[in-house]
BAFILUM-665332 format. One line per 3 residues: their letters; for each residue z, x, y of C-alpha. Coordinates in Angstrom, 3 decimals, padded with zeros to 6 digits. Last residue first. Example, Ala and Ser with C-alpha at 12.3 -4.5 7.8 and 13.67 -1.06 7.14 Angstrom:
residues 2
SA	007.140/013.670/-001.060; 007.800/012.300/-004.500
***
This chain:
residues 374
RLL	065.332/022.848/-138.978; 065.065/026.430/-139.943; 067.454/027.802/-137.410
AAA	070.393/025.646/-138.546; 069.666/026.507/-142.189; 069.938/030.288/-141.309
ARA	073.242/029.834/-140.014; 074.347/028.117/-143.200; 072.685/030.518/-145.283
VAV	074.478/033.333/-143.556; 077.883/031.650/-144.003; 077.025/031.000/-147.662
TGI	076.166/034.599/-148.306; 079.444/035.807/-147.144; 080.428/038.159/-144.250
DEM	083.355/040.118/-145.441; 081.107/042.875/-146.977; 079.996/043.840/-143.583
CSR	083.509/045.272/-143.291; 082.079/048.325/-144.719; 081.858/050.665/-147.706
RGH	085.129/049.994/-149.220; 088.428/051.847/-149.139; 090.260/049.358/-147.119
RVC	091.254/051.669/-144.065; 088.371/054.260/-144.361; 085.601/051.732/-144.191
GGS	082.742/053.827/-144.882; 080.052/056.258/-143.529; 082.975/058.562/-142.270
WWC	081.629/059.000/-138.767; 081.525/055.552/-137.360; 084.103/054.304/-139.904
PQA	086.736/056.300/-137.944; 086.132/054.309/-134.764; 085.461/056.607/-131.668
TME	081.794/055.676/-131.679; 082.745/052.056/-130.924; 084.519/052.933/-127.501
LPR	085.036/049.751/-125.537; 084.802/047.500/-128.467; 087.298/049.473/-130.578
REP	087.660/048.428/-134.106; 090.290/050.216/-136.168; 092.787/047.255/-135.906
CPE	090.520/045.207/-138.044; 090.273/041.448/-138.137; 088.462/039.788/-141.051
PSV	085.710/037.437/-140.039; 082.865/039.939/-140.115; 080.632/038.692/-137.190
LTV	077.511/036.352/-137.163; 075.155/036.515/-134.261; 072.646/033.744/-134.143
GPE	069.501/033.819/-132.080; 068.535/030.791/-130.080; 069.876/032.322/-127.821
PLA	070.248/035.983/-126.878; 071.429/038.121/-129.604; 074.970/039.591/-129.248
YRA	075.208/043.277/-128.556; 078.253/043.345/-126.263; 080.148/040.727/-127.958
APS	079.259/041.776/-131.423; 081.077/045.183/-130.859; 079.669/046.949/-134.001
PGF	081.934/047.754/-137.072; 080.710/044.443/-138.801; 077.799/042.472/-137.350
LAV	075.105/040.447/-139.030; 072.083/039.124/-136.955; 070.366/035.855/-137.799
TPT	067.057/035.474/-136.030; 064.650/032.759/-135.145; 061.365/034.615/-134.457
GVA	060.042/034.695/-130.872; 058.670/038.201/-130.515; 061.861/039.495/-128.839
TAV	064.162/038.095/-131.488; 062.113/039.788/-134.162; 062.443/043.108/-132.101
RAL	065.999/042.465/-131.603; 066.819/042.038/-135.335; 064.449/044.919/-136.119
GTD	066.759/047.289/-134.022; 069.593/046.906/-136.284; 072.898/045.205/-136.531
GAV	072.152/043.807/-139.811; 069.198/041.525/-140.403; 067.910/038.134/-141.160
CLD	064.507/036.890/-139.928; 063.269/033.441/-139.913; 060.206/031.287/-139.673
CQA	057.942/034.491/-139.956; 054.635/035.003/-138.140; 056.321/036.745/-135.207
ALA	058.032/039.068/-137.798; 054.648/040.268/-139.036; 053.645/041.107/-135.457
AVE	056.824/043.108/-135.163; 056.008/045.000/-138.324; 052.620/045.766/-137.187
RLP	054.005/047.096/-133.902; 056.270/049.360/-135.555; 053.536/050.973/-137.705
LPP	053.766/050.179/-141.489; 055.630/051.702/-144.451; 054.861/049.412/-147.518
LAV	056.099/045.953/-147.432; 058.271/044.520/-150.288; 056.894/041.022/-151.091
AGP	058.816/038.029/-152.342; 056.929/035.322/-154.063; 059.817/034.139/-156.392
LDA	062.545/036.872/-156.001; 062.509/038.918/-159.197; 062.576/042.258/-157.339
AVR	062.372/041.861/-153.516; 065.774/043.387/-152.722; 065.247/046.247/-155.078
AGL	061.556/046.628/-153.848; 062.748/047.039/-150.364; 065.310/049.671/-151.266
GAR	062.612/051.721/-153.057; 062.342/054.646/-150.416; 065.100/054.814/-148.061
AGA	063.922/055.265/-144.524; 062.799/051.574/-144.193; 060.000/049.439/-145.577
PVI	059.945/045.902/-144.304; 061.086/043.130/-146.731; 059.073/040.063/-146.834
VRR	060.406/036.867/-148.444; 058.679/033.611/-149.316; 060.137/030.347/-147.979
GRG	060.230/027.035/-149.675; 063.903/026.240/-149.115; 064.621/027.224/-152.736
ALW	063.019/030.449/-151.978; 065.147/030.909/-149.167; 068.213/030.476/-151.362
RGL	066.802/033.014/-153.704; 066.265/035.397/-150.801; 069.856/034.751/-149.713
ARF	071.296/035.911/-152.971; 068.906/038.953/-152.876; 070.412/039.829/-149.375
REV	073.871/039.568/-150.681; 072.988/041.799/-153.706; 071.853/044.435/-151.173
PWE	075.075/044.513/-149.259; 074.905/044.019/-145.406; 074.371/047.269/-143.660
KVA	076.147/048.449/-140.530; 078.447/050.771/-142.329; 075.403/052.613/-143.701
MGA	074.024/053.667/-140.374; 070.353/053.124/-138.684; 070.218/049.848/-140.583
EVA	068.372/048.707/-143.607; 068.006/045.180/-145.190; 065.584/043.707/-142.721
LMA	064.892/040.378/-144.371; 061.825/038.491/-143.150; 061.040/034.824/-143.816
WRG	057.683/033.361/-144.670; 055.694/030.123/-145.152; 052.964/030.248/-147.648
GGL	050.017/032.612/-147.809; 048.929/034.465/-150.941; 049.395/038.177/-149.883
DHL	045.908/038.141/-148.328; 046.946/035.407/-146.010; 050.069/037.312/-145.076
RRR	047.815/040.097/-144.102; 045.318/037.988/-142.388; 048.236/036.379/-140.111
ARW	049.403/039.911/-139.213; 045.888/041.119/-138.414; 045.567/037.995/-136.199
REA	048.675/038.571/-134.346; 047.769/042.088/-133.656; 044.246/041.158/-132.417
PTL	045.900/038.459/-130.158; 047.985/041.239/-128.523; 051.874/041.382/-128.950
NLV	054.196/041.217/-125.713; 057.902/041.676/-126.505; 060.015/039.459/-124.535
PAL	063.567/040.150/-123.738; 065.394/037.329/-122.129; 065.950/036.914/-118.454
GLD	069.327/035.408/-117.364; 069.824/037.041/-114.162; 066.035/036.686/-113.282
AAD	066.394/033.965/-110.867; 068.918/035.958/-109.010; 066.103/038.194/-108.041
ILG	066.146/041.926/-108.727; 066.910/045.169/-106.638; 069.693/043.987/-104.436
DAH	072.333/046.438/-106.028; 074.319/043.484/-107.307; 071.143/042.052/-108.796
LLE	070.584/045.462/-110.664; 074.186/045.225/-111.642; 073.903/041.706/-112.965
LFR	070.663/042.551/-114.861; 072.221/045.434/-116.768; 075.254/043.582/-117.594
LDI	072.955/040.775/-119.122; 071.368/043.300/-121.465; 074.740/044.737/-122.283
RAD	076.750/041.683/-123.070; 080.149/041.880/-121.452; 082.985/041.045/-123.828
PGP	084.907/044.279/-123.649; 084.869/044.378/-119.852; 082.163/046.572/-118.063
SRW	083.034/050.230/-116.860; 079.718/050.936/-114.905; 076.882/049.964/-117.519
LNT	073.512/050.668/-115.651; 074.450/054.039/-114.310; 072.254/056.278/-112.358
VAR	070.583/053.812/-110.170; 068.528/056.097/-107.736; 066.607/055.750/-104.479
GAG	063.802/057.885/-103.163; 063.736/059.835/-106.508; 064.115/063.493/-107.495
ARL	067.494/064.607/-106.207; 069.488/061.516/-107.212; 067.626/061.091/-110.371
AEP	068.279/064.699/-111.359; 071.985/064.399/-110.525; 072.220/061.382/-112.803
IGG	070.291/063.144/-115.574; 072.411/066.330/-115.599; 074.111/065.721/-118.945
YSV	074.907/062.239/-119.790; 074.573/059.195/-117.524; 072.198/056.790/-119.573
DSV	070.584/053.460/-118.705; 068.430/054.974/-115.960; 066.929/053.576/-112.865
ALH	064.446/055.467/-110.557; 063.097/054.123/-107.142; 060.643/055.539/-104.917
PRR	059.193/057.567/-107.830; 057.703/061.211/-107.527; 055.671/061.071/-110.530
AAL	055.380/064.823/-111.276; 058.625/065.920/-109.895; 060.539/063.025/-111.616
LRE	058.785/063.918/-114.844; 059.681/067.417/-114.691; 063.364/066.600/-113.991
VAL	063.364/064.193/-116.917; 062.005/066.852/-119.122; 064.855/069.174/-117.900
TEE	067.507/066.497/-118.745; 066.098/066.150/-122.206; 066.371/069.792/-122.949
DPR	069.938/069.873/-121.352; 070.963/066.903/-123.584; 069.615/068.705/-126.627
GRP	066.438/067.363/-128.094; 064.249/064.086/-128.464; 060.862/064.319/-126.790
VEH	060.458/061.789/-123.988; 057.400/059.455/-124.388; 056.140/058.253/-120.916
LVG	054.572/054.918/-120.489; 052.678/053.834/-117.293; 052.007/050.308/-115.791
VYP	054.762/048.465/-117.668; 054.789/044.675/-116.766; 051.782/043.689/-118.880
DHR	053.297/044.936/-121.895; 050.376/046.320/-124.228; 052.343/049.354/-125.220
LLE	056.072/048.577/-124.718; 057.021/048.456/-128.401; 055.408/051.814/-129.100
AGP	057.910/053.563/-126.935; 060.540/052.712/-129.454; 058.745/055.175/-131.828
AYT	059.203/057.468/-129.880; 061.691/058.156/-127.068; 061.710/056.650/-123.611
AVE	060.289/056.784/-120.051; 059.071/053.631/-118.569; 056.848/053.270/-115.438
VVA	056.682/050.324/-112.993; 053.868/050.596/-110.510; 054.685/048.414/-107.675
GPH	052.401/045.474/-106.364; 054.966/042.917/-107.137; 058.463/044.259/-106.783
ARA	061.062/041.417/-107.904; 058.855/040.831/-110.948; 058.568/044.407/-111.967
LAH	062.301/045.023/-111.593; 062.939/041.832/-113.732; 060.690/043.033/-116.482
VAP	062.280/046.515/-116.858; 065.811/044.897/-116.772; 064.701/042.117/-119.388
LAI	063.215/045.058/-121.623; 066.400/047.182/-121.638; 067.779/045.466/-124.599
VVD	064.621/045.821/-126.467; 064.634/049.658/-125.990; 068.152/049.850/-127.058
GLG	067.226/048.023/-130.209; 064.766/050.663/-130.994; 067.533/053.218/-130.824
GLL	068.342/056.276/-128.845; 069.986/055.419/-125.573; 067.257/057.242/-123.510
EIF	065.632/054.581/-121.419; 064.494/055.999/-118.054; 062.915/053.397/-115.842
LIR	060.681/054.725/-112.986; 059.606/052.544/-110.172; 056.632/053.687/-108.221
RRR	055.312/052.327/-104.679; 051.744/052.956/-104.237; 050.740/055.927/-102.184
VGA	049.117/055.062/-098.788; 045.738/056.863/-098.214; 043.887/053.591/-098.210
PPR	045.896/050.645/-097.509; 048.151/049.502/-100.297; 046.897/047.220/-103.110
PGP	048.032/043.730/-103.905; 048.038/042.653/-107.482; 045.152/043.171/-109.870
GAG	045.986/040.618/-112.464; 048.217/041.010/-115.433; 046.629/038.438/-117.663
APA	045.128/040.927/-120.013; 046.489/044.487/-119.356; 044.565/046.027/-116.290
PAG	041.704/048.307/-117.202; 042.612/052.303/-117.060; 042.028/053.803/-113.507
TDA	045.683/054.614/-113.385; 046.877/052.248/-110.773; 049.565/050.979/-112.815
PTA	049.821/047.334/-113.873; 051.078/044.761/-111.272; 053.955/042.500/-111.778
QPR	053.725/038.645/-111.663; 052.148/037.936/-115.016; 054.197/035.224/-116.625
PPD	055.730/037.059/-119.767; 053.184/037.443/-122.789; 053.251/034.672/-125.145
TGI	055.236/034.941/-128.488; 057.908/035.762/-127.883; 069.910/055.174/-134.103
CPG	072.230/056.483/-132.638; 074.056/059.075/-134.516; 076.944/060.332/-132.494
ERR	077.609/061.486/-129.181; 076.026/059.385/-126.216; 079.143/057.610/-124.863
APD	079.429/054.888/-122.365; 076.089/053.369/-123.349; 077.494/053.153/-127.027
CM	074.306/053.873/-129.119; 072.301/051.333/-131.055
***
């Protein structure tokens, strides 16, 4: 995930939410369960809400979900549109609260600002909300929307959890209801997606499953492979087979799954298929990565492991468990994590090791996992 205050640097449920929002009036069939919603009189343009999510990572899309859903719930009858990058945009397909989905090409800040300006001109939203404030995007929102919320962060304290902060500020602006201040992220999967995931696991021999998401967008966020293997052996002793999603590094999943009883290293799969498989698992364990949030949003009990990232800001909502490297480090900067030396070096420059993730022991992770498996 990116730091909302700074954009530079590498960034990397089960049931649908209660249908209170209206799908877009695009001529396409309404999502299942969404309902038609009230329609304006003939000749009156439907209200449009445009949410622009351009922080950069899969986890950032999931973090923004409660804000998107809360806006839809507070404005029944409005068309809620979301603009974000691929592949995170895939997570929002089939979301009954999202009427229109726009994919923004990644590029230089000025190129992305131009893309936002064109989108605003084409859609003419009554309300535009953005979780980024780089380049000329705030100015574009103010010029191209009836009302604009140009900064969903606004100098928070070091322990402010980002998804809850978004909701607090939208409520302070009078845009969402107080009842939704604690809204959790929910990623909607279709019955067909769930069925295909169950069939895939059945074809692999069945059993009860746990997912180990071993990769992260940055090396300093990754838990050591041997720790994951040790945890896999512990899970096997608890009657769980392990699946390891494929990431960017070929063969890493196979290294983790090697010699683990019943373990399977998955081939590269579309993001929504991985999400559907996570929904069939009893547990997910991951570093600070988007898959930890995806698993949580489909209802899978999840343990997320944090080292250099500010855990207070990015903690999982309950019942998820966030484990933090227990060793204090003077280089950690929760208000400006991209200024930490390890963010750019790819390793812990202070202690000559790969990452403070090494301070999180297998026993601690197994203890947290056991609590979720009860």
